[in-house]
N, C-alpha and C positions, 0 to 999 in steps of 0.2 A: 329149705335150707339145711344143711348138715353140718354139725360142728366137727372140725378137725383140729388136730394139736400137733405142734411142732415135734418131730421125731428125729430130724436127721438134716445136717447142712454139710454141703460138700463144695469145697472151693476148687476152682479149676486155674489153669495157668493161663488163661485169657481174660481174668478178672471177673469172672462169672461166679454167682453163689447159687447152687441150687438148694433150694428148700423143700423138705418133704414135710408134709402134714399127713396124719393118719386118724381115722376114727378110733374110738378109745377100744374096739375090739381087734384093731389092726388090719382088718380085712380089706378097707378100701384107703386109697391114698389121693392126695391132690399135690402136685408138684409146681413150683414157682421157680423161674430163674430171674435174677437181676443182676445187675452190675454191682461189684463189690464197693465201688464208690457210693452208691446208694445206702449202704448200711452205714457210713459215715455222715453223709448228708441229710438222709431222710429221716423218716420217723422211727427207723429201727424195725426189728423183727418182734413180731407178736407171738405170743405164746399160742395162740389159736386163731381160728377164723372160721366164719360161716361160709360155706361155699354151695352152689346149685349141685343138685344130685348129678347131673349130666357132666360135671367137671370133675367127678370122681372116677379113678381107675381101680382095678383090681391089685392088690399087694402079690408081690411075688412069695410064693408058699414059704421060701426060706427066711424071709423077713417078718412075717405075719406075729409070731410070739414076741420078737424084739420091739416091734411098732407098738404093739398092744400094751406091752410093760410100760413103755416110754409115754405113750400118749395117756394112759391112766394116771401117770405121775404127774405129768404136765396138766391135766384137768384138776387133780387133786391140789396142786401147789398154786395154781393160777387161775387169773380171768384171763377171758379169751383175749382181751386187748391189752393185756400186760405185755410190756417190752422186755424180751429177754436176750 
C-alpha cells in the first residue's frame, strides 16, 4: 500500500467531484470520482488514503511540483483519515 494525499478537487456540471490524491513526491496520482451528493451524505473526504500500487498513475509533468507541495503540506498537517 502507498500513502497518497488530497491535492485537488474538481467539480463538474454533472454533479461529479473528481478527487486527486498524490504521493508526497508528486510523481504518482490516484483519482476518485464520486457524486457531489455523497460529500453531503457520506463520511466526507479524507486528507489521505492508502492505495494499492497498481491503482497509481503517473502525474502530468506540469503538475508534479504543485502536487508535491500540496501533498507534503497535507501530510504534515493531517492524519490520513482526517476529514477535510
